[in-house]
C-alpha positions in Angstrom: 0.1 -0.1 -0.4 0.9 3.6 -0.5 -0.2 7.0 0.7 -0.5 10.2 -1.3 1.3 13.3 -0.2 3.0 16.3 -2.0 6.7 17.7 -1.2 7.2 21.2 0.0 10.4 23.3 0.6 10.5 26.3 3.4 12.7 28.3 1.2 9.9 30.5 -0.3 12.2 32.2 -2.9 12.5 28.8 -4.5 9.1 27.0 -4.1 8.8 23.5 -5.8 6.4 23.0 -8.7 2.9 21.6 -7.4 3.3 17.7 -7.2 1.9 14.4 -6.1 4.1 11.9 -4.2 3.1 8.5 -4.2 5.1 7.1 -1.1 5.2 3.1 -0.5 4.4 2.1 3.2 6.7 -0.9 2.5 10.7 0.2 2.3 11.6 0.8 -1.2 15.0 1.7 -3.0 13.4 3.0 -6.0 12.0 6.8 -6.7 10.4 7.3 -10.3 9.8 11.0 -11.2 7.2 12.0 -13.8 7.6 15.1 -16.0 4.8 16.2 -18.1 4.6 17.9 -21.0 3.2 21.3 -21.9 -0.3 20.3 -22.6 0.0 17.0 -21.4 -0.7 16.3 -17.7 0.3 13.5 -15.5 -3.3 12.7 -15.5 -3.4 11.9 -18.9 -3.3 8.1 -20.3 0.5 7.6 -21.0 1.6 8.9 -17.8 -0.8 8.0 -15.8 -0.4 4.2 -16.3 3.4 4.6 -16.2 3.3 5.8 -13.0 0.7 3.0 -11.8 2.9 0.4 -13.6 6.2 1.8 -10.7 3.5 1.9 -7.9 2.6 -1.4 -8.5 6.3 -2.5 -8.9 7.0 -0.9 -5.6 8.6 2.1 -6.4 8.1 5.7 -4.8 6.7 7.9 -7.8 6.4 11.8 -7.9 4.5 13.2 -10.3 6.0 17.0 -11.1 2.9 19.1 -12.1 4.4 22.1 -13.4 2.0 24.4 -15.8 4.1 26.7 -18.3 0.9 27.5 -20.2 0.0 30.8 -18.5 2.3 33.8 -19.2 3.1 35.4 -15.5 2.3 39.1 -15.7 5.3 40.9 -17.0 7.3 38.1 -17.9 8.6 36.4 -21.1 6.8 33.2 -21.9 9.2 31.8 -24.8 10.1 28.4 -25.2 13.4 29.3 -24.3 12.1 30.6 -21.1 9.9 27.6 -20.6 13.2 25.6 -21.1 15.2 27.4 -18.1 12.4 27.1 -15.8 11.9 23.3 -16.4 15.4 22.8 -15.7 15.5 24.6 -12.6 11.8 23.1 -11.4 12.9 19.7 -11.9 16.4 19.9 -10.5 14.8 21.6 -7.3 12.2 18.8 -6.8 14.6 16.2 -7.6 17.0 17.0 -5.0 14.1 17.2 -2.3 12.6 13.7 -3.5 16.1 12.0 -3.2 16.1 12.9 0.2 13.2 11.2 1.3 14.8 7.5 1.2 18.0 6.1 0.6 17.2 5.5 -3.0 19.5 3.2 -5.4 17.5 3.5 -8.6 16.2 6.6 -10.2 13.7 6.2 -13.3 12.3 9.1 -15.3 9.5 9.6 -17.3 9.0 12.3 -19.7 6.6 13.8 -22.3 7.4 16.1 -24.6 8.7 19.4 -23.0 9.5 17.3 -20.1 12.4 15.2 -22.1 14.4 18.6 -22.5 14.8 18.3 -18.5 16.2 14.4 -18.3 19.8 15.7 -19.3 19.9 17.9 -16.4 19.0 15.6 -14.2 21.5 13.0 -15.6 24.4 15.5 -15.4 23.2 16.6 -11.8 25.6 14.0 -10.3 23.3 12.8 -7.5 24.2 10.3 -5.7 21.5 8.0 -6.7 22.1 7.5 -10.5 19.6 7.6 -13.3 19.1 3.9 -14.2 16.0 4.4 -16.7 15.0 7.2 -19.0 11.8 7.1 -21.1 11.1 9.9 -23.8 7.7 10.0 -24.6 7.4 12.2 -27.9 10.6 13.5 -27.3 11.8 17.0 -28.6 14.3 15.3 -30.6 16.4 18.2 -32.2 17.2 19.4 -28.8 18.1 16.1 -27.2 20.5 14.9 -30.3 23.5 17.1 -29.2 23.5 15.5 -25.7 23.8 12.2 -27.1 26.6 11.0 -25.3 25.1 12.2 -22.1 22.2 10.5 -22.4 23.8 7.4 -23.3 25.1 7.3 -19.7 21.8 6.4 -18.6 22.1 2.0 -18.9 18.3 1.7 -20.1 16.7 4.1 -22.7 13.3 4.0 -24.5 12.1 7.0 -27.2 8.6 6.3 -27.9 7.5 8.7 -31.0 4.9 8.6 -34.1 5.6 9.3 -37.8 3.2 12.1 -37.6 4.6 13.8 -34.9 6.1 17.4 -36.0 9.1 16.3 -34.0 9.9 12.7 -35.8 12.7 13.3 -37.9 14.6 10.0 -39.3 18.0 11.7 -39.1 18.1 12.7 -35.9 16.7 9.2 -34.9 19.4 7.6 -36.8 21.8 9.6 -34.5 20.2 8.3 -31.5 19.5 4.8 -32.1 21.4 1.8 -30.8 23.1 -0.7 -32.7 20.2 -3.0 -32.1 17.5 -0.4 -32.6 15.6 -1.6 -29.3 15.7 1.9 -27.9 13.3 3.2 -30.0 9.3 2.5 -30.7 8.3 4.0 -33.8 4.6 4.2 -34.2 3.3 4.5 -37.8 0.7 7.5 -38.5 0.2 8.7 -34.9 0.6 12.4 -33.9 2.2 13.8 -30.7 -0.3 12.7 -28.2 0.6 9.1 -30.0 -2.9 9.3 -31.3 -4.8 8.8 -34.5 -6.9 11.9 -35.1 -10.6 11.0 -35.3 -9.7 7.5 -34.6 -10.5 6.9 -30.9 -10.5 3.0 -31.2 -7.2 2.9 -33.0 -5.8 5.4 -30.6 -7.0 3.0 -28.0 -5.1 0.1 -29.5 -1.5 2.2 -29.5 -2.2 3.3 -25.8 -2.3 -0.3 -25.2 0.5 -1.4 -27.5 2.5 1.3 -25.5 1.7 0.7 -22.1 2.1 -3.1 -22.4 6.1 -2.1 -23.7 6.2 0.3 -20.7 4.9 -2.4 -18.6 8.0 -4.7 -19.3 10.5 -2.1 -19.7 9.9 -0.4 -16.5 10.3 -3.5 -14.4 13.9 -3.3 -12.5 
């Protein structure tokens, strides 16, 4: 069993983003961070079921619920600004989460914009090393320049559709491993890993990706 709480900090100058923390009542050495996209929240299917698989497998799971869709009054809201804030937020909350127990394994599940926070966590030098990374609909052009850093994580999985605007075969060739098993490429689906106008087809994709994640995420 687990309890549901959230992490906070007394540092009012550097508040943590909104979050939900699933804390296992039994001892665990596995922490998972869920990093959503700009418009794809932790409560949407791919991230919701990823969290459920990890919870069922005995991990503590932290859903990070930052929201960069609004433009704070008087502040810029460009993509670069979002990325800068994302990196600050994921570092702050990861540090706080890793203090909750003596974790040995760190898993990161990220969607779209959230995938750009993964390199920051990999290179942070935490005593708990990142062991598994899942990049759902990654922004490949921003990640490919950090290929060597990404490869320091032992287990990587990229999931993308051929109708995703970020799909780029050349960038995929730069990131795919020799076995080709670190990429799951789905024909015809969009940035939400869905077929527009085909809910049953989209559900079949959700089932396919979910089954892959359930197996991949098991330690």
